[in-house]
C-alpha positions as CSV (number, residue, x, y, z in Angstrom):
1,M,94.0,-35.6,18.9
2,D,92.0,-32.7,20.4
3,V,93.7,-30.5,23.0
4,V,91.4,-29.3,25.8
5,D,91.8,-25.7,26.9
6,T,93.2,-25.5,30.6
7,K,90.5,-22.9,31.5
8,L,87.7,-25.3,30.4
9,L,89.4,-28.1,32.3
10,D,89.6,-25.9,35.5
11,Q,85.9,-25.0,35.1
12,A,84.9,-28.6,34.8
13,H,87.1,-29.5,37.7
14,L,85.5,-26.7,39.8
15,Y,82.0,-27.8,38.9
16,V,82.7,-31.4,40.0
17,L,84.2,-30.2,43.3
18,R,81.3,-27.9,44.1
19,N,78.8,-30.7,43.6
20,T,80.6,-33.1,45.9
21,A,79.3,-33.2,49.5
22,I,82.7,-33.8,51.1
23,V,84.1,-30.5,49.5
24,E,81.2,-28.3,50.7
25,P,82.9,-27.4,54.1
26,Y,86.1,-26.5,52.2
27,V,84.1,-24.1,49.9
28,E,82.6,-22.3,52.9
29,Q,86.0,-22.1,54.6
30,H,87.6,-20.7,51.5
31,M,84.9,-18.0,51.2
32,L,85.3,-17.0,54.9
33,E,89.1,-16.7,54.4
34,L,88.6,-14.5,51.4
35,K,86.2,-12.3,53.3
36,D,88.7,-12.0,56.3
37,L,91.7,-11.2,54.0
38,N,89.7,-8.7,51.9
39,P,87.0,-7.2,54.1
40,R,86.3,-4.2,51.7
41,A,86.5,-6.0,48.4
42,S,84.4,-8.9,49.6
43,R,81.4,-6.6,49.9
44,N,81.2,-7.0,46.1
45,S,79.6,-10.4,45.5
46,T,80.8,-10.7,41.9
47,W,84.4,-10.0,42.9
48,L,84.1,-12.6,45.6
49,Q,82.8,-15.3,43.3
50,N,85.5,-14.6,40.6
51,Q,88.2,-14.7,43.2
52,H,86.8,-18.0,44.6
53,R,86.7,-19.6,41.1
54,R,90.3,-18.5,40.4
55,T,92.0,-19.6,43.6
56,F,89.9,-22.4,45.1
57,I,91.6,-25.4,43.3
58,S,95.1,-24.4,44.4
59,W,94.0,-23.5,47.9
60,L,92.3,-26.9,48.2
61,K,95.5,-28.7,47.3
62,K,97.4,-26.9,50.1
63,E,94.6,-27.4,52.6
64,V,94.4,-31.2,51.9
65,E,98.2,-31.5,52.3
66,K,98.0,-29.8,55.7
67,R,95.2,-32.1,56.9
68,F,97.2,-35.1,55.7
69,F,100.3,-34.2,57.7
70,R,98.2,-33.3,60.7
71,D,96.5,-36.7,60.6
72,M,100.0,-38.3,60.5
73,D,101.0,-36.4,63.6
74,S,97.8,-37.4,65.4
75,T,98.2,-41.1,64.6
76,S,101.8,-41.1,65.9
77,A,100.6,-39.4,69.1
78,S,97.8,-41.9,69.5
79,E,100.3,-44.8,69.2
80,Y,102.6,-43.2,71.8
81,D,99.6,-42.7,74.2
82,Q,98.7,-46.4,73.9
83,E,102.2,-47.4,74.9
84,N,102.1,-45.0,77.9
85,K,98.5,-45.1,79.2
86,S,99.5,-44.5,82.8
87,Q,100.9,-41.1,82.0
88,R,98.9,-38.2,80.5
89,G,101.8,-36.9,78.4
90,P,101.9,-33.6,76.4
91,T,99.1,-32.4,74.2
92,M,100.3,-33.3,70.8
93,N,97.3,-32.0,68.8
94,S,94.5,-29.7,69.6
95,K,90.9,-30.8,69.1
96,A,90.3,-27.4,67.6
97,T,92.4,-28.3,64.5
98,K,89.5,-30.1,62.8
99,G,88.5,-26.8,61.3
100,K,89.5,-23.2,61.8
101,T,88.2,-21.9,65.1
102,I,87.1,-18.3,65.2
103,I,88.4,-16.4,68.3
104,T,86.2,-13.8,69.9
105,Y,87.5,-10.9,71.9
106,N,86.2,-8.5,74.5
107,K,86.4,-4.7,74.5
108,R,90.0,-4.8,75.7
109,G,91.2,-7.2,73.1
110,V,91.4,-10.3,75.3
111,P,90.3,-13.7,73.9
112,I,87.1,-15.0,75.6
113,G,84.9,-18.1,75.6
114,D,85.7,-21.8,75.0
115,E,87.6,-20.8,71.9
116,A,90.1,-18.9,74.0
117,T,90.8,-22.1,76.0
118,K,91.4,-24.0,72.8
119,L,93.8,-21.2,71.6
120,S,95.7,-21.3,74.8
121,T,96.1,-25.1,74.6
122,F,97.3,-24.8,71.0
123,E,99.8,-22.1,72.0
124,G,101.3,-24.6,74.5
125,L,101.6,-27.2,71.7
126,V,103.4,-24.7,69.5
127,A,105.7,-23.7,72.3
128,R,106.8,-27.2,73.1
129,T,107.2,-28.5,69.5
130,M,108.3,-25.6,67.4
131,V,110.6,-23.5,69.7
132,P,113.9,-25.2,70.6
133,I,114.7,-25.3,74.3
134,S,118.4,-24.6,73.6
135,Y,117.8,-20.8,73.6
136,A,118.6,-19.2,76.9
137,T,115.8,-16.5,76.8
138,W,112.8,-15.7,74.6
139,K,114.7,-12.7,73.2
140,D,117.3,-15.1,71.8
141,V,114.7,-17.0,69.7
142,G,115.0,-16.1,66.1
143,D,112.4,-14.0,64.2
144,D,112.0,-16.8,61.7
145,T,110.9,-19.2,64.5
146,K,108.5,-16.7,65.9
147,E,107.0,-16.0,62.5
148,D,106.6,-19.8,61.8
149,S,104.8,-20.1,65.1
150,W,102.5,-17.2,64.3
151,R,101.7,-18.7,60.8
152,Y,100.9,-22.1,62.3
153,V,98.4,-20.4,64.7
154,L,96.8,-18.6,61.7
155,A,96.5,-21.9,59.8
156,N,94.3,-23.3,62.6
157,F,92.5,-20.3,64.1
158,V,90.8,-17.1,62.8
159,V,92.5,-14.5,65.0
160,D,92.7,-10.7,64.9
161,P,95.9,-9.7,63.0
162,K,96.6,-7.1,65.7
163,S,96.9,-9.9,68.3
164,R,100.2,-11.1,66.9
165,K,102.3,-9.6,69.7
166,Q,99.9,-10.9,72.3
167,T,99.9,-14.5,70.9
168,L,103.7,-14.6,70.7
169,Q,104.0,-13.4,74.3
170,S,101.7,-16.1,75.4
171,I,103.7,-18.7,73.4
172,G,106.9,-17.3,75.1
173,N,105.4,-17.7,78.6
174,K,104.4,-21.3,77.9
175,W,107.8,-22.0,76.5
176,R,109.5,-20.7,79.7
177,N,107.0,-22.8,81.8
178,F,107.8,-25.9,79.7
179,K,111.6,-25.4,80.3
180,H,111.0,-24.9,84.0
181,T,109.0,-28.1,84.1
182,L,111.8,-30.0,82.5
183,Y,114.3,-28.6,84.9
184,K,112.2,-29.5,88.0
185,R,111.4,-33.0,86.9
186,Y,114.7,-34.2,85.3
187,I,117.6,-31.9,86.5
188,E,117.1,-30.3,89.9
189,K,117.1,-33.4,92.0
190,Q,120.2,-34.8,90.3
191,K,122.4,-31.8,89.9
192,N,124.0,-32.0,93.3
193,D,125.3,-35.5,92.8
194,P,128.6,-35.5,90.8
195,V,127.8,-38.9,89.2
196,E,124.3,-37.9,88.2
197,R,125.6,-34.7,86.8
198,K,127.9,-36.5,84.4
199,I,125.0,-38.8,83.4
200,L,122.7,-35.8,82.7
201,L,125.3,-34.1,80.4
202,T,125.3,-37.2,78.2
203,S,121.7,-38.3,78.5
204,N,119.0,-38.3,75.9
205,P,115.8,-36.4,76.1
206,P,113.0,-37.9,78.2
207,N,110.9,-40.5,76.3
208,K,107.8,-38.5,77.3
209,Y,108.8,-35.8,74.9
210,P,109.9,-37.5,71.6
211,Y,109.9,-34.3,69.6
212,L,112.9,-32.9,71.7
213,K,116.2,-33.0,69.8
214,K,119.3,-34.5,71.4
215,E,121.4,-31.5,70.6
216,D,118.9,-29.1,72.1
217,W,118.5,-31.2,75.2
218,K,122.3,-31.4,75.9
219,L,122.6,-27.6,75.5
220,F,119.6,-27.1,77.8
221,V,121.1,-29.4,80.5
222,A,124.5,-27.6,80.2
223,Q,122.9,-24.2,80.6
224,R,121.0,-25.3,83.8
225,L,124.0,-26.8,85.4
226,S,126.3,-23.8,84.7
227,K,127.4,-21.6,87.6
228,N,126.1,-18.4,85.9
229,W,122.6,-19.8,85.8
230,E,122.8,-20.8,89.5
231,M,124.0,-17.4,90.5
232,Q,121.1,-15.8,88.6
233,Q,118.6,-18.0,90.4
234,T,120.0,-17.6,93.9
235,G,120.8,-13.9,93.5
236,K,124.4,-14.5,94.5
237,A,126.8,-12.3,92.7
238,E,130.4,-11.2,93.1
239,E,131.0,-9.3,96.2
240,E,131.2,-5.6,95.3
241,I,134.0,-3.5,96.9
242,D,132.7,-0.3,98.5
243,R,133.7,2.7,96.4
244,V,134.9,4.5,99.6
245,L,137.6,1.8,99.9
246,L,138.5,2.1,96.2
247,W,138.7,5.9,96.6
248,K,141.1,5.6,99.5
249,K,143.3,3.0,97.9
250,A,143.7,5.1,94.8
251,R,145.1,8.0,96.9
252,V,147.6,6.1,99.1
253,L,151.1,7.5,98.6
254,K,154.0,5.2,97.7
255,T,155.5,5.9,101.1
256,G,152.2,5.1,102.8
257,G,149.6,7.4,104.2
258,F,147.7,10.2,102.5
259,D,148.4,13.7,101.4
260,K,147.3,16.5,103.9
261,D,144.2,17.5,101.9
262,V,143.2,13.9,101.3
263,Q,143.7,13.1,105.0
264,V,141.0,15.6,105.9
265,I,138.5,13.8,103.7
266,V,139.6,10.4,105.0
267,D,139.0,11.5,108.6
268,K,135.5,12.7,107.6
269,I,134.8,9.4,106.0
270,D,135.9,7.5,109.2
271,K,133.6,9.6,111.3
272,L,130.7,9.2,109.0
273,Q,131.2,5.4,108.9
274,K,131.2,5.2,112.7
275,S,128.1,7.3,113.0
276,E,126.4,5.3,110.2
277,G,126.2,2.2,112.2
278,S,124.8,3.8,115.3
279,E,122.4,6.4,114.0
280,E,121.0,6.7,110.5
281,V,121.9,4.7,107.3
282,T,122.9,6.8,104.4
283,C,121.7,5.6,101.0
284,G,121.3,6.7,97.4
285,T,123.6,9.3,95.9
286,D,124.0,10.9,99.3
287,D,126.3,8.2,100.7
288,V,129.4,8.5,102.9
289,L,131.8,9.5,100.1
290,T,129.5,12.2,98.7
291,Q,129.0,13.7,102.2
292,A,132.8,13.7,102.9
293,L,133.7,15.4,99.6
294,G,130.8,17.9,100.0
295,T,129.9,17.8,96.2
296,K,127.2,16.0,94.4
297,E,127.7,13.2,91.9
298,Q,128.0,14.2,88.3
299,R,125.8,12.7,85.6
300,G,127.1,9.6,83.8
301,H,130.1,9.0,86.2
302,V,130.5,7.6,89.6
303,R,133.7,8.6,91.5
304,G,135.9,5.7,92.6
305,M,134.2,3.1,90.3
306,G,136.1,3.6,87.0
307,K,134.7,3.8,83.5
308,F,131.3,2.7,82.2
309,V,129.5,2.8,85.6
310,T,126.6,5.2,85.7
311,P,124.8,6.6,88.8
312,Q,121.7,4.7,87.8
313,Q,123.5,1.4,87.8
314,Y,125.4,1.9,91.0
315,F,123.0,3.7,93.3
316,Y,119.6,2.5,92.4
317,L,119.9,-1.3,92.4
318,P,116.9,-3.1,93.9
319,Q,118.9,-4.1,97.1
320,T,119.9,-0.4,97.6
321,V,116.4,0.8,97.3
322,K,115.3,-1.8,99.8
323,H,117.9,-0.7,102.3
324,F,116.9,2.9,101.7
325,L,113.2,2.1,102.4
326,D,114.1,0.1,105.5
327,A,116.2,3.0,106.8
328,E,113.4,5.5,106.2
329,K,111.0,3.2,108.0
330,K,113.4,3.1,111.0
331,K,113.6,6.9,111.1
332,Y,109.8,7.3,111.1
333,D,109.5,4.6,113.8
334,Q,112.0,6.3,116.0
335,R,110.3,9.7,115.6
336,F,106.9,8.2,116.2
337,N,108.0,6.5,119.4
338,K,109.5,9.7,120.7
339,L,106.2,11.5,119.9
340,E,104.2,8.8,121.8
341,D,106.5,9.2,124.8
342,E,106.1,13.0,124.9
343,L,102.3,12.6,124.6
344,E,102.2,10.2,127.6
345,K,104.3,12.7,129.6
346,L,101.8,15.4,128.8
347,K,98.8,13.3,129.7
348,R,100.3,12.2,133.0
349,G,101.6,15.7,133.8
350,T,105.1,14.4,134.4
351,I,107.1,17.2,132.8
352,N,110.6,17.6,134.1
353,A,111.0,20.0,137.0
354,S,113.7,21.9,135.2
355,E,111.2,22.6,132.4
356,A,108.5,23.8,134.8
357,E,111.0,26.1,136.6
358,S,112.1,27.6,133.3
359,C,108.4,28.6,132.7
360,Q,108.1,30.2,136.2
361,M,111.2,32.4,136.0
362,W,111.5,35.5,134.0
363,G,114.2,35.5,131.2
364,D,115.8,38.1,129.1
365,K,113.8,40.2,126.7
366,E,115.3,38.2,123.8
367,D,113.8,35.0,125.2
368,F,110.3,36.4,124.8
369,E,111.0,37.8,121.4
370,D,112.4,34.6,119.9
371,D,109.9,32.4,118.4
372,P,111.2,28.8,117.8
373,I,108.3,28.0,115.5
374,E,109.0,30.9,113.2
375,E,112.7,30.0,113.0
376,S,111.9,26.4,112.3
377,F,110.3,27.2,109.0
378,K,113.7,28.1,107.6
379,S,114.7,24.4,107.9
380,S,114.7,22.2,104.8
381,D,113.0,19.3,106.7
382,N,109.2,19.4,105.8
383,S,108.0,16.8,108.3
384,C,106.0,18.3,111.1
385,Y,103.5,17.8,114.0
386,L,100.1,19.4,114.0
387,G,98.5,20.8,117.2
388,V,95.0,22.0,118.1
389,G,94.5,24.8,120.5
390,V,98.1,24.8,121.7
391,A,101.2,23.7,119.9
392,S,101.9,21.1,122.5
393,N,98.5,19.4,122.0
394,I,99.6,17.3,119.1
395,V,96.9,15.5,117.2
396,A,98.6,14.4,113.9
397,K,101.8,14.2,111.9
398,G,102.3,15.5,108.4
399,S,104.4,17.4,105.9
400,I,104.5,21.0,105.0
401,M,103.5,21.5,101.3
402,S,104.1,25.3,101.0
403,Q,105.5,27.8,103.4
404,I,102.7,30.4,103.4
405,C,99.2,29.8,102.1
406,E,97.8,32.9,103.7
407,E,99.2,35.3,106.3
408,E,98.6,33.1,109.3
409,F,98.1,29.7,107.7
410,I,100.3,27.0,106.2
411,E,99.4,24.3,103.7
412,V,100.1,20.8,105.1
413,T,99.4,17.2,104.2
414,M,98.2,14.9,107.1
415,E,100.0,11.5,107.1
416,I,99.4,10.0,110.6
417,C,96.4,10.5,112.9
418,L,97.1,10.5,116.7
419,Q,93.9,11.9,118.1
420,G,91.2,10.9,115.6
421,E,88.2,12.5,117.4
422,A,89.8,16.0,117.6
423,L,88.2,18.7,115.4
424,L,90.1,20.3,112.6
425,P,90.9,24.0,113.1
426,I,89.8,24.7,109.5
427,P,87.5,21.9,108.3
428,L,87.0,20.9,104.6
429,E,83.4,22.0,104.2
430,D,83.2,21.0,100.6
431,E,84.1,17.4,101.4
432,F,82.3,17.3,104.8
433,I,85.6,16.5,106.7
434,V,85.5,17.9,110.2
435,K,87.5,15.4,112.3
436,V,91.2,14.6,112.2
437,K,90.7,10.9,111.5
438,D,88.9,11.7,108.3
439,A,91.5,14.1,107.0
440,V,94.4,11.6,106.6
441,G,95.8,12.0,103.1
442,H,94.2,15.4,102.4
443,I,95.9,18.8,102.0
444,L,94.8,21.2,104.8
445,S,95.3,24.8,105.8
446,W,96.7,24.8,109.4
447,P,97.4,27.8,111.7
448,R,101.0,28.7,111.5
449,D,101.6,28.8,115.3
450,L,100.2,25.2,115.7
451,V,102.6,23.6,113.1
452,V,105.8,22.2,114.8
453,R,108.6,20.8,112.8
454,C,109.9,17.4,114.1
455,S,113.3,18.8,114.8
456,D,111.8,21.5,117.1
457,L,109.4,19.3,119.1
458,E,111.6,19.3,122.2
459,K,111.9,23.1,122.2
460,V,108.1,23.5,122.0
461,M,107.5,20.9,124.7
462,A,110.1,22.6,127.0
463,K,108.3,26.0,126.8
464,P,104.6,25.4,127.2
465,M,103.9,28.6,129.2
466,R,105.9,31.0,127.0
467,K,102.9,32.6,125.3
468,S,101.1,33.3,128.6
469,V,104.2,34.7,130.1
470,K,104.7,37.1,127.2
471,E,101.1,38.4,127.6
472,L,101.7,39.0,131.3
473,A,104.9,40.8,130.5
474,C,103.1,43.2,128.3
475,K,100.6,44.0,131.1
476,H,103.0,44.2,134.1
477,G,106.3,45.2,132.6
478,K,109.4,43.5,134.2
479,K,107.7,42.8,137.5
480,R,108.1,39.3,138.9
481,L,105.1,37.0,138.7
482,R,103.2,35.8,141.7
483,E,103.8,32.3,143.0
484,P,102.7,29.9,140.4
485,D,100.6,27.9,142.8
486,E,98.5,30.8,143.9
487,E,98.0,32.0,140.4
488,S,97.0,28.6,139.1
489,K,94.5,28.2,142.0
490,K,92.8,31.6,141.1
491,E,92.7,30.7,137.4
492,K,91.0,27.3,138.2
493,E,88.4,29.0,140.4
494,K,87.6,31.5,137.6
495,E,87.3,28.7,135.1
496,K,84.8,26.9,137.5
497,E,82.7,30.0,137.9
498,N,82.7,30.6,134.1
499,G,81.7,27.0,133.5
500,K,78.8,27.2,135.9
501,L,77.6,30.4,134.2
502,L,77.7,28.8,130.8
503,E,75.8,25.8,132.0
504,I,73.1,28.1,133.5
505,K,72.8,29.9,130.2
506,K,72.5,26.7,128.2
507,E,69.7,25.4,130.5
508,K,67.8,28.7,130.1
509,E,68.2,28.5,126.3
510,K,66.8,25.0,126.3
511,E,63.8,26.0,128.4
512,K,63.1,28.8,126.0
513,E,63.3,26.5,123.0
514,S,61.0,24.0,124.6
515,E,58.4,26.5,125.8
516,S,58.3,28.9,122.8
517,V,56.9,28.2,119.3
518,P,59.9,27.1,117.2
519,R,60.2,30.2,115.1
520,E,59.7,33.9,114.9
521,H,60.8,34.6,111.3
522,E,62.8,37.5,110.2
523,K,61.2,37.1,106.8
524,K,57.6,36.2,106.1
525,R,56.8,33.0,104.2
526,I,55.5,33.9,100.8
527,R,52.4,32.3,99.2
528,I,52.5,29.4,101.7
529,D,48.7,29.5,102.4
530,K,47.8,29.2,98.7
531,S,49.7,25.9,98.3
532,A,48.7,22.9,100.3
533,I,52.0,21.2,99.4
534,L,54.1,24.0,100.7
535,K,52.0,24.3,103.8
536,M,52.2,20.6,104.6
537,S,55.9,20.4,103.9
538,A,56.6,23.4,106.1
539,H,54.7,21.8,108.9
540,V,56.8,18.6,108.5
541,V,60.1,20.6,108.4
542,D,59.2,22.7,111.5
543,G,58.1,19.6,113.4
544,K,61.0,17.3,112.5
545,L,64.0,19.2,111.4
546,L,64.2,22.2,113.8
547,K,65.1,19.9,116.7
548,K,67.5,17.7,114.7
549,G,69.4,20.7,113.3
550,S,70.2,18.9,110.0
551,I,69.7,15.6,108.1
552,K,72.3,13.7,106.0
553,V,71.2,13.2,102.4
554,Q,73.0,10.3,100.6
555,C,73.2,10.7,96.9
556,E,73.2,7.8,94.5
557,N,76.6,6.9,93.0
558,D,75.3,7.4,89.4
559,L,74.1,10.9,90.1
560,F,77.5,12.5,90.0
561,G,79.7,9.5,89.1
562,Y,81.0,9.0,92.7
563,E,79.7,8.4,96.2
564,S,78.6,11.7,97.7
565,F,76.2,13.2,100.3
566,T,75.1,16.6,101.6
567,Y,73.3,18.0,104.6
568,L,69.9,19.8,104.6
569,T,69.2,22.2,107.5
570,W,66.0,24.1,108.6
571,N,67.5,27.3,107.1
572,D,67.8,25.6,103.7
573,F,64.0,24.9,103.7
574,E,63.2,28.3,105.1
575,A,64.9,29.9,102.1
576,I,62.4,28.0,99.9
577,Y,59.4,29.2,101.9
578,T,60.6,32.8,102.0
579,C,61.8,32.9,98.4
580,D,65.3,33.7,99.6
581,E,68.7,32.8,98.2
582,L,69.1,29.0,97.8
583,S,72.1,27.0,99.0
584,G,74.0,24.4,97.1
585,A,72.3,21.6,99.2
586,I,68.9,22.6,97.8
587,I,70.2,22.6,94.2
588,T,71.8,19.2,94.9
589,S,68.5,17.8,96.3
590,Y,66.5,19.0,93.3
591,M,69.0,17.4,91.0
592,M,68.4,14.2,93.0
593,F,64.6,14.7,92.4
594,L,65.1,15.0,88.6
595,Y,67.5,12.0,88.5
596,E,65.0,9.8,90.3
597,Q,62.2,10.8,87.9
598,I,64.4,9.9,84.9
599,K,65.5,6.6,86.5
600,N,61.9,5.6,87.4
601,G,60.7,6.4,83.9
602,Q,58.5,9.3,84.9
603,K,60.4,11.5,82.5
604,Q,61.9,10.6,79.1
605,D,65.7,10.0,79.2
606,H,67.4,12.5,76.8
607,G,70.9,11.3,77.8
608,I,71.3,13.8,80.7
609,C,73.8,13.6,83.6
610,F,74.6,16.0,86.4
611,V,77.7,17.6,87.9
612,S,77.7,18.5,91.6
613,P,77.5,22.2,92.3
614,T,80.1,21.9,95.1
615,A,82.6,20.5,92.6
616,T,82.8,23.7,90.6
617,S,81.7,26.6,92.8
618,P,84.7,28.6,94.1
619,S,86.0,28.3,97.7
620,E,87.4,31.0,99.9
621,R,90.3,28.7,100.9
622,K,91.6,28.3,97.3
623,S,93.2,30.7,94.9
624,K,91.5,31.2,91.5
625,A,94.2,29.3,89.7
626,R,94.1,26.3,92.0
627,H,90.3,26.4,92.0
628,V,90.2,26.2,88.2
629,N,92.7,23.4,88.1
630,D,90.9,21.3,90.7
631,S,87.4,21.9,89.3
632,S,88.5,21.1,85.7
633,K,89.9,17.7,86.9
634,L,86.6,16.9,88.6
635,V,84.6,17.9,85.6
636,A,86.9,15.9,83.3
637,D,86.5,12.9,85.6
638,R,82.7,13.3,85.4
639,L,82.9,13.4,81.6
640,S,84.8,10.2,81.5
641,K,82.2,8.4,83.7
642,R,79.1,9.8,81.9
643,K,78.5,6.4,80.0
644,D,76.1,7.1,77.1
645,N,74.9,10.5,78.3
646,D,75.8,13.4,76.0
647,I,74.2,16.3,77.9
648,I,75.8,17.5,81.1
649,L,74.0,19.9,83.4
650,L,76.5,22.0,85.5
651,P,75.1,24.5,88.1
652,Y,77.7,27.1,89.1
653,N,77.8,29.8,91.7
654,P,80.6,32.4,91.2
655,G,79.4,34.3,94.3
656,R,75.8,34.7,95.6
657,H,74.4,34.1,92.1
658,W,73.4,30.8,90.4
659,V,74.0,30.2,86.7
660,L,73.7,27.0,84.6
661,A,76.1,25.5,82.0
662,V,74.9,22.8,79.6
663,V,77.5,20.9,77.7
664,D,76.5,19.0,74.6
665,M,79.2,16.4,73.9
666,K,78.0,15.5,70.5
667,T,78.5,19.0,69.1
668,T,81.1,20.1,71.8
669,T,78.9,23.1,72.5
670,C,78.4,24.7,75.9
671,Y,75.2,26.7,76.5
672,Y,75.4,29.4,79.2
673,L,72.2,30.3,81.0
674,D,72.2,33.3,83.3
675,S,68.9,34.9,84.5
676,L,70.6,38.3,84.7
677,R,71.2,38.2,80.9
678,P,74.8,39.5,80.9
679,S,76.5,40.1,77.6
680,N,79.5,37.8,78.4
681,V,80.0,34.4,79.8
682,N,81.6,34.0,83.3
683,T,85.3,33.8,82.6
684,Q,86.2,31.4,85.5
685,L,83.5,28.9,84.5
686,Q,84.6,29.2,80.9
687,K,88.2,28.3,81.9
688,I,87.0,25.3,84.0
689,I,85.0,23.7,81.2
690,N,87.6,24.5,78.5
691,E,90.4,22.8,80.6
692,A,88.1,19.9,81.5
693,M,87.3,19.2,77.9
694,A,91.0,19.4,77.0
695,L,91.8,16.9,79.8
696,Y,89.0,14.6,78.6
697,F,90.1,14.6,75.0
698,A,93.7,14.0,76.1
699,H,92.8,10.7,77.8
700,T,90.6,9.5,74.9
701,T,91.3,8.5,71.3
702,K,89.1,11.4,70.0
703,K,90.7,14.5,68.5
704,R,90.5,17.6,70.6
705,V,87.8,20.0,69.4
706,K,87.5,23.6,70.5
707,V,84.4,24.2,72.7
708,N,81.8,26.4,71.1
709,W,80.2,28.8,73.7
710,V,76.7,30.1,73.3
711,N,75.2,32.7,75.6
712,T,71.6,31.4,75.5
713,W,68.6,33.7,75.8
714,C,66.5,32.8,78.9
715,P,63.8,34.4,81.1
716,C,65.1,37.3,83.3
717,Q,64.7,37.3,87.1
718,P,62.8,40.3,88.4
719,G,64.5,40.5,91.8
720,S,67.8,39.7,93.4
721,T,67.1,36.3,95.0
722,E,65.3,34.3,92.3
723,C,68.5,33.0,90.5
724,G,68.4,29.5,92.2
725,Y,64.8,28.9,91.3
726,Y,65.4,30.0,87.7
727,V,68.4,27.5,87.4
728,M,66.2,24.7,88.7
729,K,63.5,25.6,86.3
730,F,66.0,25.6,83.4
731,M,67.2,22.1,84.4
732,K,63.6,20.9,84.6
733,E,62.8,22.1,81.1
734,I,65.9,20.6,79.6
735,V,65.1,17.2,81.4
736,D,61.6,17.4,79.9
737,K,62.3,18.5,76.4
738,G,66.0,17.8,75.8
739,V,68.7,20.1,74.4
740,E,66.5,21.2,71.5
741,I,65.0,24.0,73.5
742,L,68.5,25.5,73.8
743,V,69.2,25.1,70.1
744,D,65.9,26.8,69.3
745,D,66.3,29.5,72.0
746,N,63.0,28.4,73.4
747,V,63.9,28.3,77.1
748,G,60.8,29.3,79.1
749,G,58.6,29.1,76.1
750,G,59.4,32.6,75.0
751,K,58.5,34.2,78.4
752,D,60.4,37.3,79.4
753,E,60.2,36.1,83.0
754,Y,58.7,33.2,84.9
755,T,55.4,33.7,86.6
756,D,54.7,33.1,90.3
757,A,53.0,29.9,89.4
758,D,56.1,28.6,87.6
759,I,58.3,29.4,90.6
760,D,55.8,28.0,93.1
761,G,55.8,24.7,91.1
762,I,59.6,24.4,91.6
763,R,59.2,25.3,95.3
764,E,56.6,22.6,95.7
765,E,58.7,19.9,94.0
766,C,61.8,20.8,96.0
767,S,60.1,21.1,99.4
768,S,58.0,17.9,99.0
769,F,61.0,15.9,97.9
770,G,62.9,17.3,100.9
771,A,60.1,16.3,103.2
772,T,60.1,12.8,101.9
773,I,63.9,12.6,102.6
774,I,63.2,13.5,106.2
775,F,61.0,10.5,106.6
776,R,63.4,8.0,105.0
């Protein structure tokens, strides 16, 4: 008898299988699984074929067995459905199990498409059939059960291995929902009837769910009928004894009463408890016992509560936080109502007679020297009212951020607006915020004498004439003032006369403006007659903009990565016609012109985006450190919103001089272009960009790379006012030719300085674009 070699037998077997039409889908499926399991090695076709020959027969046996058992489950499910046609019943088998379904994901790793729906349905099947309902929580489910569930999903779907945690969480949610459905349908309605409760404890699982085991069902019913579970659902817990009472009980003497030292604290506690109900609710660690003892709570221990109770457990329970927030809301409502009452009194002029008399009579010298507003800043309470013109003319409510920002100003945050149309004493020019209603939520600089703490509101309202009396005292010494009625009449008459004079002056000025030609220039317009574009745009600006004063220019959101706008005035255009220093509004409008040309396809897109000049240029109201911090955050935010653009143009004005920074994100290089050709880069701009890049890399998966700074050669300006035109010319050349001109040191085409024709070309583009904005 000849013995056939097993290798030859396997080869023959494989040959037969490959040439069978029924087996072809299995061959393709096996090849796909090999590629998924071995993505690198599968690139080699010879390795893939050898691996397929070696493992296909054993793999096919297992696959056929799986299909066989699945078909058995489906047939049992179909028989059950035929018996119960009126009810839908659970999904016993997913349609996606005919073959492995490939799951697709979006950028955030979330399954999408019809395959995601099939996967979700299959996860519900796994949750109902493979995870016992006897477990109280998902954490109690064993790791073996979770692993079996994950493997069963892998056997029917091609999913990303990284999605294991996500898939198991989804199975856990569906498992909890399934348990909740069982409770609502079969337990909740019968739990209050004693007879029904006994029947439930001994009942079998519902016929609708034949895969539920009797033992698991009985444990599940017992859990849902237990008192502990009901307390968890209703939120009812054991009544907690106040630690103040425990502290007192622990210090009661055997003979009754308290020791002398303890009695003092007990009396304080009683007073605080009485005041707690009528005035303010104490909450958090600063409760009644802490106030009475006068010392703060220590870490890891709560006085009066025994061992193992931490401050985090005792003081910061959800109910405690809710009471605390409710109490804070009550405080603010009370203060706000008081403020509204005081404002109504001021508007109606119904100030108490005693307050008016105190303003008329002279006081001691100390009364005039004391300043309640100055003393109020020693208080720890930071809530305050903000006035305009006079401290009693309150327009908003806020909080003090820092005591002194400058000598006469305080940094505050506006929280509530009371008079929205009132003008800010120091507007936010960079953000175009002028009125009080637009400044809610912003940090502002406010005059020190117009900031009134909430606790000192009554003092300030009671002494409205103190400042004027003090001034009169300096003029007339300790003489008595005239009768207040006579003095007020004279002041009113003077105000009327001054008002009439002002009205006459305004009317004369209007007549002069209407009669005279709109301008007599301090500077002559340069090379206007030689350019028809400049001449025409100047005519438009003089005719349209001089009367309006200014026009609002709305920037597109994609220009700077956020919604922004600026204002163009007649003086801005006049600077173009006289070749004077340019404002940030002109630089912004020219960047809009370049952006529209790129967007409309007039210029090739080299992956360029822009940063607003107002976002980085320094402000007089900010210190250098704060300016660098704020500007770097804005630049980092722009870098994160740049999409696919790798070249960032950043105009910067350190002080009456424009420079340009160009950041190349591919090479992490920053090119510095200054038409004065200094030997060093501006240090403040360097700090802003370095910190912005560090913030950007910290919020991305990329490794942080040090910025390479290059002081690029560029044409040199001949005078002192051409820097703005040179910066716009630099930006135009980079938009036209890309970053290669910076790499090759070819800015300006090798010119030592730009010609008049080059500068006039920039002037024409900028002025004509501005003229078109006027007509929009």
